mmCIF file of the N, C-alpha and C atoms, coordinates in Angstrom:
data_MODEL
# 
_entry.id   MODEL 
# 
loop_
_atom_site.group_PDB 
_atom_site.id 
_atom_site.type_symbol 
_atom_site.label_atom_id 
_atom_site.label_alt_id 
_atom_site.label_comp_id 
_atom_site.label_asym_id 
_atom_site.label_entity_id 
_atom_site.label_seq_id 
_atom_site.pdbx_PDB_ins_code 
_atom_site.Cartn_x 
_atom_site.Cartn_y 
_atom_site.Cartn_z 
_atom_site.occupancy 
_atom_site.B_iso_or_equiv 
_atom_site.pdbx_formal_charge 
_atom_site.auth_seq_id 
_atom_site.auth_comp_id 
_atom_site.auth_asym_id 
_atom_site.auth_atom_id 
_atom_site.pdbx_PDB_model_num 
ATOM 1   N N  . UNK A 1 1  ? -9.828  0.665  17.758 1.00 0.00 ? 1  UNK A N  1 
ATOM 2   C CA . UNK A 1 1  ? -10.561 1.778  17.123 1.00 0.00 ? 1  UNK A CA 1 
ATOM 3   C C  . UNK A 1 1  ? -10.526 1.684  15.618 1.00 0.00 ? 1  UNK A C  1 
ATOM 4   N N  . UNK A 1 2  ? -9.850  2.614  15.010 1.00 0.00 ? 2  UNK A N  1 
ATOM 5   C CA . UNK A 1 2  ? -9.903  2.788  13.563 1.00 0.00 ? 2  UNK A CA 1 
ATOM 6   C C  . UNK A 1 2  ? -9.421  1.588  12.785 1.00 0.00 ? 2  UNK A C  1 
ATOM 7   N N  . UNK A 1 3  ? -8.306  0.990  13.180 1.00 0.00 ? 3  UNK A N  1 
ATOM 8   C CA . UNK A 1 3  ? -7.779  -0.180 12.455 1.00 0.00 ? 3  UNK A CA 1 
ATOM 9   C C  . UNK A 1 3  ? -8.789  -1.263 12.445 1.00 0.00 ? 3  UNK A C  1 
ATOM 10  N N  . UNK A 1 4  ? -9.408  -1.492 13.601 1.00 0.00 ? 4  UNK A N  1 
ATOM 11  C CA . UNK A 1 4  ? -10.439 -2.536 13.704 1.00 0.00 ? 4  UNK A CA 1 
ATOM 12  C C  . UNK A 1 4  ? -11.577 -2.220 12.764 1.00 0.00 ? 4  UNK A C  1 
ATOM 13  N N  . UNK A 1 5  ? -12.001 -0.968 12.737 1.00 0.00 ? 5  UNK A N  1 
ATOM 14  C CA . UNK A 1 5  ? -13.086 -0.552 11.848 1.00 0.00 ? 5  UNK A CA 1 
ATOM 15  C C  . UNK A 1 5  ? -12.797 -0.825 10.376 1.00 0.00 ? 5  UNK A C  1 
ATOM 16  N N  . UNK A 1 6  ? -11.555 -0.512 9.972  1.00 0.00 ? 6  UNK A N  1 
ATOM 17  C CA . UNK A 1 6  ? -11.204 -0.695 8.570  1.00 0.00 ? 6  UNK A CA 1 
ATOM 18  C C  . UNK A 1 6  ? -11.139 -2.158 8.202  1.00 0.00 ? 6  UNK A C  1 
ATOM 19  N N  . UNK A 1 7  ? -10.899 -3.028 9.197  1.00 0.00 ? 7  UNK A N  1 
ATOM 20  C CA . UNK A 1 7  ? -10.871 -4.490 8.956  1.00 0.00 ? 7  UNK A CA 1 
ATOM 21  C C  . UNK A 1 7  ? -12.259 -5.050 8.927  1.00 0.00 ? 7  UNK A C  1 
ATOM 22  N N  . UNK A 1 8  ? -13.219 -4.338 9.539  1.00 0.00 ? 8  UNK A N  1 
ATOM 23  C CA . UNK A 1 8  ? -14.579 -4.804 9.650  1.00 0.00 ? 8  UNK A CA 1 
ATOM 24  C C  . UNK A 1 8  ? -15.294 -4.642 8.272  1.00 0.00 ? 8  UNK A C  1 
ATOM 25  N N  . UNK A 1 9  ? -15.451 -5.786 7.601  1.00 0.00 ? 9  UNK A N  1 
ATOM 26  C CA . UNK A 1 9  ? -16.064 -5.770 6.258  1.00 0.00 ? 9  UNK A CA 1 
ATOM 27  C C  . UNK A 1 9  ? -17.452 -5.119 6.256  1.00 0.00 ? 9  UNK A C  1 
ATOM 28  N N  . UNK A 1 10 ? -18.249 -5.398 7.268  1.00 0.00 ? 10 UNK A N  1 
ATOM 29  C CA . UNK A 1 10 ? -19.588 -4.821 7.309  1.00 0.00 ? 10 UNK A CA 1 
ATOM 30  C C  . UNK A 1 10 ? -19.545 -3.308 7.406  1.00 0.00 ? 10 UNK A C  1 
ATOM 31  N N  . UNK A 1 11 ? -18.641 -2.800 8.257  1.00 0.00 ? 11 UNK A N  1 
ATOM 32  C CA . UNK A 1 11 ? -18.542 -1.368 8.441  1.00 0.00 ? 11 UNK A CA 1 
ATOM 33  C C  . UNK A 1 11 ? -18.118 -0.703 7.142  1.00 0.00 ? 11 UNK A C  1 
ATOM 34  N N  . UNK A 1 12 ? -17.111 -1.272 6.471  1.00 0.00 ? 12 UNK A N  1 
ATOM 35  C CA . UNK A 1 12 ? -16.642 -0.726 5.207  1.00 0.00 ? 12 UNK A CA 1 
ATOM 36  C C  . UNK A 1 12 ? -17.729 -0.716 4.188  1.00 0.00 ? 12 UNK A C  1 
ATOM 37  N N  . UNK A 1 13 ? -18.477 -1.820 4.099  1.00 0.00 ? 13 UNK A N  1 
ATOM 38  C CA . UNK A 1 13 ? -19.561 -1.938 3.132  1.00 0.00 ? 13 UNK A CA 1 
ATOM 39  C C  . UNK A 1 13 ? -20.652 -0.868 3.437  1.00 0.00 ? 13 UNK A C  1 
ATOM 40  N N  . UNK A 1 14 ? -20.953 -0.712 4.717  1.00 0.00 ? 14 UNK A N  1 
ATOM 41  C CA . UNK A 1 14 ? -21.969 0.255  5.162  1.00 0.00 ? 14 UNK A CA 1 
ATOM 42  C C  . UNK A 1 14 ? -21.575 1.681  4.766  1.00 0.00 ? 14 UNK A C  1 
ATOM 43  N N  . UNK A 1 15 ? -20.307 2.000  4.963  1.00 0.00 ? 15 UNK A N  1 
ATOM 44  C CA . UNK A 1 15 ? -19.823 3.323  4.629  1.00 0.00 ? 15 UNK A CA 1 
ATOM 45  C C  . UNK A 1 15 ? -19.933 3.560  3.126  1.00 0.00 ? 15 UNK A C  1 
ATOM 46  N N  . UNK A 1 16 ? -19.586 2.531  2.347  1.00 0.00 ? 16 UNK A N  1 
ATOM 47  C CA . UNK A 1 16 ? -19.664 2.656  0.887  1.00 0.00 ? 16 UNK A CA 1 
ATOM 48  C C  . UNK A 1 16 ? -21.128 2.809  0.399  1.00 0.00 ? 16 UNK A C  1 
ATOM 49  N N  . UNK A 1 17 ? -22.058 2.220  1.131  1.00 0.00 ? 17 UNK A N  1 
ATOM 50  C CA . UNK A 1 17 ? -23.472 2.288  0.760  1.00 0.00 ? 17 UNK A CA 1 
ATOM 51  C C  . UNK A 1 17 ? -24.193 3.505  1.333  1.00 0.00 ? 17 UNK A C  1 
ATOM 52  N N  . UNK A 1 18 ? -23.510 4.217  2.208  1.00 0.00 ? 18 UNK A N  1 
ATOM 53  C CA . UNK A 1 18 ? -24.160 5.341  2.883  1.00 0.00 ? 18 UNK A CA 1 
ATOM 54  C C  . UNK A 1 18 ? -24.550 6.414  1.876  1.00 0.00 ? 18 UNK A C  1 
ATOM 55  N N  . UNK A 1 19 ? -25.439 7.295  2.300  1.00 0.00 ? 19 UNK A N  1 
ATOM 56  C CA . UNK A 1 19 ? -25.861 8.409  1.493  1.00 0.00 ? 19 UNK A CA 1 
ATOM 57  C C  . UNK A 1 19 ? -24.678 9.132  0.857  1.00 0.00 ? 19 UNK A C  1 
ATOM 58  N N  . UNK A 1 20 ? -24.780 9.556  -0.375 1.00 0.00 ? 20 UNK A N  1 
ATOM 59  C CA . UNK A 1 20 ? -23.696 10.342 -0.928 1.00 0.00 ? 20 UNK A CA 1 
ATOM 60  C C  . UNK A 1 20 ? -23.459 11.590 -0.118 1.00 0.00 ? 20 UNK A C  1 
ATOM 61  N N  . UNK A 1 21 ? -22.220 11.958 0.029  1.00 0.00 ? 21 UNK A N  1 
ATOM 62  C CA . UNK A 1 21 ? -21.881 13.117 0.853  1.00 0.00 ? 21 UNK A CA 1 
ATOM 63  C C  . UNK A 1 21 ? -22.443 14.383 0.236  1.00 0.00 ? 21 UNK A C  1 
ATOM 64  N N  . UNK A 1 22 ? -23.055 15.194 1.064  1.00 0.00 ? 22 UNK A N  1 
ATOM 65  C CA . UNK A 1 22 ? -23.552 16.469 0.585  1.00 0.00 ? 22 UNK A CA 1 
ATOM 66  C C  . UNK A 1 22 ? -22.757 17.602 1.238  1.00 0.00 ? 22 UNK A C  1 
ATOM 67  N N  . UNK A 1 23 ? -22.561 18.655 0.460  1.00 0.00 ? 23 UNK A N  1 
ATOM 68  C CA . UNK A 1 23 ? -21.821 19.806 1.001  1.00 0.00 ? 23 UNK A CA 1 
ATOM 69  C C  . UNK A 1 23 ? -22.522 20.334 2.258  1.00 0.00 ? 23 UNK A C  1 
ATOM 70  N N  . UNK A 1 24 ? -21.723 20.678 3.252  1.00 0.00 ? 24 UNK A N  1 
ATOM 71  C CA . UNK A 1 24 ? -22.296 21.321 4.433  1.00 0.00 ? 24 UNK A CA 1 
ATOM 72  C C  . UNK A 1 24 ? -22.423 22.810 4.125  1.00 0.00 ? 24 UNK A C  1 
ATOM 73  N N  . UNK A 1 25 ? -23.541 23.390 4.509  1.00 0.00 ? 25 UNK A N  1 
ATOM 74  C CA . UNK A 1 25 ? -23.740 24.788 4.324  1.00 0.00 ? 25 UNK A CA 1 
ATOM 75  C C  . UNK A 1 25 ? -23.168 25.581 5.455  1.00 0.00 ? 25 UNK A C  1 
ATOM 76  N N  . UNK A 1 26 ? -22.403 26.616 5.161  1.00 0.00 ? 26 UNK A N  1 
ATOM 77  C CA . UNK A 1 26 ? -21.848 27.456 6.237  1.00 0.00 ? 26 UNK A CA 1 
ATOM 78  C C  . UNK A 1 26 ? -22.600 28.782 6.179  1.00 0.00 ? 26 UNK A C  1 
ATOM 79  N N  . UNK A 1 27 ? -23.204 29.152 7.303  1.00 0.00 ? 27 UNK A N  1 
ATOM 80  C CA . UNK A 1 27 ? -23.964 30.415 7.344  1.00 0.00 ? 27 UNK A CA 1 
ATOM 81  C C  . UNK A 1 27 ? -23.041 31.604 7.442  1.00 0.00 ? 27 UNK A C  1 
ATOM 82  N N  . UNK A 1 28 ? -23.628 32.792 7.314  1.00 0.00 ? 28 UNK A N  1 
ATOM 83  C CA . UNK A 1 28 ? -22.825 34.014 7.374  1.00 0.00 ? 28 UNK A CA 1 
ATOM 84  C C  . UNK A 1 28 ? -22.147 34.142 8.744  1.00 0.00 ? 28 UNK A C  1 
ATOM 85  N N  . UNK A 1 29 ? -22.740 33.574 9.778  1.00 0.00 ? 29 UNK A N  1 
ATOM 86  C CA . UNK A 1 29 ? -22.147 33.624 11.113 1.00 0.00 ? 29 UNK A CA 1 
ATOM 87  C C  . UNK A 1 29 ? -21.029 32.568 11.256 1.00 0.00 ? 29 UNK A C  1 
ATOM 88  N N  . UNK A 1 30 ? -20.789 31.829 10.188 1.00 0.00 ? 30 UNK A N  1 
ATOM 89  C CA . UNK A 1 30 ? -19.726 30.815 10.264 1.00 0.00 ? 30 UNK A CA 1 
ATOM 90  C C  . UNK A 1 30 ? -20.177 29.526 10.912 1.00 0.00 ? 30 UNK A C  1 
ATOM 91  N N  . UNK A 1 31 ? -21.492 29.386 11.148 1.00 0.00 ? 31 UNK A N  1 
ATOM 92  C CA . UNK A 1 31 ? -21.968 28.132 11.709 1.00 0.00 ? 31 UNK A CA 1 
ATOM 93  C C  . UNK A 1 31 ? -22.243 27.129 10.587 1.00 0.00 ? 31 UNK A C  1 
ATOM 94  N N  . UNK A 1 32 ? -22.007 25.868 10.916 1.00 0.00 ? 32 UNK A N  1 
ATOM 95  C CA . UNK A 1 32 ? -22.212 24.832 9.895  1.00 0.00 ? 32 UNK A CA 1 
ATOM 96  C C  . UNK A 1 32 ? -23.607 24.295 10.036 1.00 0.00 ? 32 UNK A C  1 
ATOM 97  N N  . UNK A 1 33 ? -24.340 24.242 8.903  1.00 0.00 ? 33 UNK A N  1 
ATOM 98  C CA . UNK A 1 33 ? -25.684 23.668 8.908  1.00 0.00 ? 33 UNK A CA 1 
ATOM 99  C C  . UNK A 1 33 ? -25.603 22.280 8.315  1.00 0.00 ? 33 UNK A C  1 
ATOM 100 N N  . UNK A 1 34 ? -26.052 21.276 9.092  1.00 0.00 ? 34 UNK A N  1 
ATOM 101 C CA . UNK A 1 34 ? -26.092 19.935 8.575  1.00 0.00 ? 34 UNK A CA 1 
ATOM 102 C C  . UNK A 1 34 ? -27.359 19.793 7.769  1.00 0.00 ? 34 UNK A C  1 
ATOM 103 N N  . UNK A 1 35 ? -27.269 19.076 6.623  1.00 0.00 ? 35 UNK A N  1 
ATOM 104 C CA . UNK A 1 35 ? -28.502 18.773 5.863  1.00 0.00 ? 35 UNK A CA 1 
ATOM 105 C C  . UNK A 1 35 ? -29.385 17.840 6.684  1.00 0.00 ? 35 UNK A C  1 
ATOM 106 N N  . UNK A 1 36 ? -30.518 18.347 7.163  1.00 0.00 ? 36 UNK A N  1 
ATOM 107 C CA . UNK A 1 36 ? -31.321 17.565 8.090  1.00 0.00 ? 36 UNK A CA 1 
ATOM 108 C C  . UNK A 1 36 ? -31.904 16.278 7.529  1.00 0.00 ? 36 UNK A C  1 
ATOM 109 N N  . UNK A 1 37 ? -32.086 16.246 6.211  1.00 0.00 ? 37 UNK A N  1 
ATOM 110 C CA . UNK A 1 37 ? -32.627 14.990 5.688  1.00 0.00 ? 37 UNK A CA 1 
ATOM 111 C C  . UNK A 1 37 ? -31.666 13.796 5.899  1.00 0.00 ? 37 UNK A C  1 
ATOM 112 N N  . UNK A 1 38 ? -30.387 14.103 6.031  1.00 0.00 ? 38 UNK A N  1 
ATOM 113 C CA . UNK A 1 38 ? -29.425 13.040 6.317  1.00 0.00 ? 38 UNK A CA 1 
ATOM 114 C C  . UNK A 1 38 ? -29.682 12.368 7.639  1.00 0.00 ? 38 UNK A C  1 
ATOM 115 N N  . UNK A 1 39 ? -30.277 13.121 8.620  1.00 0.00 ? 39 UNK A N  1 
ATOM 116 C CA . UNK A 1 39 ? -30.535 12.568 9.943  1.00 0.00 ? 39 UNK A CA 1 
ATOM 117 C C  . UNK A 1 39 ? -31.593 11.461 9.872  1.00 0.00 ? 39 UNK A C  1 
ATOM 118 N N  . UNK A 1 40 ? -32.443 11.530 8.863  1.00 0.00 ? 40 UNK A N  1 
ATOM 119 C CA . UNK A 1 40 ? -33.521 10.568 8.772  1.00 0.00 ? 40 UNK A CA 1 
ATOM 120 C C  . UNK A 1 40 ? -33.124 9.269  8.051  1.00 0.00 ? 40 UNK A C  1 
ATOM 121 N N  . UNK A 1 41 ? -31.920 9.261  7.494  1.00 0.00 ? 41 UNK A N  1 
ATOM 122 C CA . UNK A 1 41 ? -31.466 8.051  6.799  1.00 0.00 ? 41 UNK A CA 1 
ATOM 123 C C  . UNK A 1 41 ? -31.164 6.975  7.820  1.00 0.00 ? 41 UNK A C  1 
ATOM 124 N N  . UNK A 1 42 ? -31.613 5.758  7.574  1.00 0.00 ? 42 UNK A N  1 
ATOM 125 C CA . UNK A 1 42 ? -31.342 4.668  8.523  1.00 0.00 ? 42 UNK A CA 1 
ATOM 126 C C  . UNK A 1 42 ? -29.844 4.415  8.701  1.00 0.00 ? 42 UNK A C  1 
ATOM 127 N N  . UNK A 1 43 ? -29.075 4.669  7.628  1.00 0.00 ? 43 UNK A N  1 
ATOM 128 C CA . UNK A 1 43 ? -27.614 4.402  7.734  1.00 0.00 ? 43 UNK A CA 1 
ATOM 129 C C  . UNK A 1 43 ? -26.819 5.685  7.995  1.00 0.00 ? 43 UNK A C  1 
ATOM 130 N N  . UNK A 1 44 ? -27.503 6.679  8.531  1.00 0.00 ? 44 UNK A N  1 
ATOM 131 C CA . UNK A 1 44 ? -26.865 7.957  8.797  1.00 0.00 ? 44 UNK A CA 1 
ATOM 132 C C  . UNK A 1 44 ? -25.920 7.852  10.008 1.00 0.00 ? 44 UNK A C  1 
ATOM 133 N N  . UNK A 1 45 ? -24.771 8.497  9.951  1.00 0.00 ? 45 UNK A N  1 
ATOM 134 C CA . UNK A 1 45 ? -23.859 8.498  11.083 1.00 0.00 ? 45 UNK A CA 1 
ATOM 135 C C  . UNK A 1 45 ? -24.334 9.428  12.173 1.00 0.00 ? 45 UNK A C  1 
ATOM 136 N N  . UNK A 1 46 ? -25.354 10.260 11.861 1.00 0.00 ? 46 UNK A N  1 
ATOM 137 C CA . UNK A 1 46 ? -25.830 11.225 12.823 1.00 0.00 ? 46 UNK A CA 1 
ATOM 138 C C  . UNK A 1 46 ? -26.369 10.568 14.083 1.00 0.00 ? 46 UNK A C  1 
ATOM 139 N N  . UNK A 1 47 ? -26.844 9.367  13.951 1.00 0.00 ? 47 UNK A N  1 
ATOM 140 C CA . UNK A 1 47 ? -27.410 8.668  15.096 1.00 0.00 ? 47 UNK A CA 1 
ATOM 141 C C  . UNK A 1 47 ? -26.334 8.257  16.096 1.00 0.00 ? 47 UNK A C  1 
ATOM 142 N N  . UNK A 1 48 ? -25.094 8.185  15.657 1.00 0.00 ? 48 UNK A N  1 
ATOM 143 C CA . UNK A 1 48 ? -24.027 7.778  16.549 1.00 0.00 ? 48 UNK A CA 1 
ATOM 144 C C  . UNK A 1 48 ? -23.553 8.934  17.409 1.00 0.00 ? 48 UNK A C  1 
ATOM 145 N N  . UNK A 1 49 ? -22.844 8.629  18.433 1.00 0.00 ? 49 UNK A N  1 
ATOM 146 C CA . UNK A 1 49 ? -22.319 9.640  19.340 1.00 0.00 ? 49 UNK A CA 1 
ATOM 147 C C  . UNK A 1 49 ? -21.287 10.493 18.627 1.00 0.00 ? 49 UNK A C  1 
ATOM 148 N N  . UNK A 1 50 ? -21.545 11.806 18.564 1.00 0.00 ? 50 UNK A N  1 
ATOM 149 C CA . UNK A 1 50 ? -20.689 12.724 17.815 1.00 0.00 ? 50 UNK A CA 1 
ATOM 150 C C  . UNK A 1 50 ? -19.225 12.686 18.266 1.00 0.00 ? 50 UNK A C  1 
ATOM 151 N N  . UNK A 1 51 ? -19.010 12.597 19.571 1.00 0.00 ? 51 UNK A N  1 
ATOM 152 C CA . UNK A 1 51 ? -17.630 12.579 20.060 1.00 0.00 ? 51 UNK A CA 1 
ATOM 153 C C  . UNK A 1 51 ? -16.886 11.329 19.553 1.00 0.00 ? 51 UNK A C  1 
ATOM 154 N N  . UNK A 1 52 ? -17.578 10.187 19.594 1.00 0.00 ? 52 UNK A N  1 
ATOM 155 C CA . UNK A 1 52 ? -16.889 8.977  19.137 1.00 0.00 ? 52 UNK A CA 1 
ATOM 156 C C  . UNK A 1 52 ? -16.637 9.001  17.627 1.00 0.00 ? 52 UNK A C  1 
ATOM 157 N N  . UNK A 1 53 ? -17.509 9.667  16.896 1.00 0.00 ? 53 UNK A N  1 
ATOM 158 C CA . UNK A 1 53 ? -17.267 9.832  15.450 1.00 0.00 ? 53 UNK A CA 1 
ATOM 159 C C  . UNK A 1 53 ? -16.005 10.656 15.238 1.00 0.00 ? 53 UNK A C  1 
ATOM 160 N N  . UNK A 1 54 ? -15.910 11.778 16.018 1.00 0.00 ? 54 UNK A N  1 
ATOM 161 C CA . UNK A 1 54 ? -14.769 12.663 15.859 1.00 0.00 ? 54 UNK A CA 1 
ATOM 162 C C  . UNK A 1 54 ? -13.484 11.911 16.209 1.00 0.00 ? 54 UNK A C  1 
ATOM 163 N N  . UNK A 1 55 ? -13.476 11.173 17.301 1.00 0.00 ? 55 UNK A N  1 
ATOM 164 C CA . UNK A 1 55 ? -12.300 10.390 17.684 1.00 0.00 ? 55 UNK A CA 1 
ATOM 165 C C  . UNK A 1 55 ? -11.946 9.354  16.609 1.00 0.00 ? 55 UNK A C  1 
ATOM 166 N N  . UNK A 1 56 ? -12.981 8.720  16.097 1.00 0.00 ? 56 UNK A N  1 
ATOM 167 C CA . UNK A 1 56 ? -12.803 7.704  15.037 1.00 0.00 ? 56 UNK A CA 1 
ATOM 168 C C  . UNK A 1 56 ? -12.141 8.340  13.803 1.00 0.00 ? 56 UNK A C  1 
ATOM 169 N N  . UNK A 1 57 ? -12.668 9.479  13.369 1.00 0.00 ? 57 UNK A N  1 
ATOM 170 C CA . UNK A 1 57 ? -12.138 10.152 12.201 1.00 0.00 ? 57 UNK A CA 1 
ATOM 171 C C  . UNK A 1 57 ? -10.717 10.596 12.393 1.00 0.00 ? 57 UNK A C  1 
ATOM 172 N N  . UNK A 1 58 ? -10.445 11.126 13.597 1.00 0.00 ? 58 UNK A N  1 
ATOM 173 C CA . UNK A 1 58 ? -9.084  11.566 13.883 1.00 0.00 ? 58 UNK A CA 1 
ATOM 174 C C  . UNK A 1 58 ? -8.088  10.424 13.798 1.00 0.00 ? 58 UNK A C  1 
ATOM 175 N N  . UNK A 1 59 ? -8.509  9.251  14.348 1.00 0.00 ? 59 UNK A N  1 
ATOM 176 C CA . UNK A 1 59 ? -7.576  8.119  14.312 1.00 0.00 ? 59 UNK A CA 1 
ATOM 177 C C  . UNK A 1 59 ? -7.440  7.568  12.925 1.00 0.00 ? 59 UNK A C  1 
ATOM 178 N N  . UNK A 1 60 ? -8.525  7.614  12.108 1.00 0.00 ? 60 UNK A N  1 
ATOM 179 C CA . UNK A 1 60 ? -8.411  7.172  10.697 1.00 0.00 ? 60 UNK A CA 1 
ATOM 180 C C  . UNK A 1 60 ? -7.496  8.106  9.949  1.00 0.00 ? 60 UNK A C  1 
ATOM 181 N N  . UNK A 1 61 ? -7.614  9.431  10.176 1.00 0.00 ? 61 UNK A N  1 
ATOM 182 C CA . UNK A 1 61 ? -6.759  10.388 9.510  1.00 0.00 ? 61 UNK A CA 1 
ATOM 183 C C  . UNK A 1 61 ? -5.303  10.135 9.873  1.00 0.00 ? 61 UNK A C  1 
ATOM 184 N N  . UNK A 1 62 ? -5.055  9.862  11.148 1.00 0.00 ? 62 UNK A N  1 
ATOM 185 C CA . UNK A 1 62 ? -3.670  9.549  11.575 1.00 0.00 ? 62 UNK A CA 1 
ATOM 186 C C  . UNK A 1 62 ? -3.153  8.348  10.816 1.00 0.00 ? 62 UNK A C  1 
ATOM 187 N N  . UNK A 1 63 ? -3.969  7.300  10.674 1.00 0.00 ? 63 UNK A N  1 
ATOM 188 C CA . UNK A 1 63 ? -3.548  6.090  9.980  1.00 0.00 ? 63 UNK A CA 1 
ATOM 189 C C  . UNK A 1 63 ? -3.247  6.375  8.503  1.00 0.00 ? 63 UNK A C  1 
ATOM 190 N N  . UNK A 1 64 ? -4.079  7.254  7.899  1.00 0.00 ? 64 UNK A N  1 
ATOM 191 C CA . UNK A 1 64 ? -3.907  7.568  6.482  1.00 0.00 ? 64 UNK A CA 1 
ATOM 192 C C  . UNK A 1 64 ? -2.623  8.380  6.254  1.00 0.00 ? 64 UNK A C  1 
ATOM 193 N N  . UNK A 1 65 ? -2.195  9.135  7.247  1.00 0.00 ? 65 UNK A N  1 
ATOM 194 C CA . UNK A 1 65 ? -1.012  9.969  7.113  1.00 0.00 ? 65 UNK A CA 1 
ATOM 195 C C  . UNK A 1 65 ? 0.257   9.098  7.035  1.00 0.00 ? 65 UNK A C  1 
ATOM 196 N N  . UNK A 1 66 ? 0.195   7.910  7.631  1.00 0.00 ? 66 UNK A N  1 
ATOM 197 C CA . UNK A 1 66 ? 1.373   7.049  7.663  1.00 0.00 ? 66 UNK A CA 1 
ATOM 198 C C  . UNK A 1 66 ? 1.749   6.462  6.323  1.00 0.00 ? 66 UNK A C  1 
# 
C-alpha cells in the first residue's frame, strides 16, 4: 500500500504535479462541498475509488507518525 506508493516515482511526481489544493467549503449544515472543477482535472484523485483513497491516506498518515 502506502510504502509502495511512496517508492513509486511516477506516483510521487503525479502528486507533486496535481492541481494545487483548494480549501473545501463547509456548508452551514456541516456538509463538505468539493470544488467540482477539480473533478474535471485529468490528474484528479476524484476519479479513483474514494474508499481506497481513504485507506491509502490513513496508511500514509500512520507511516508519517513513525
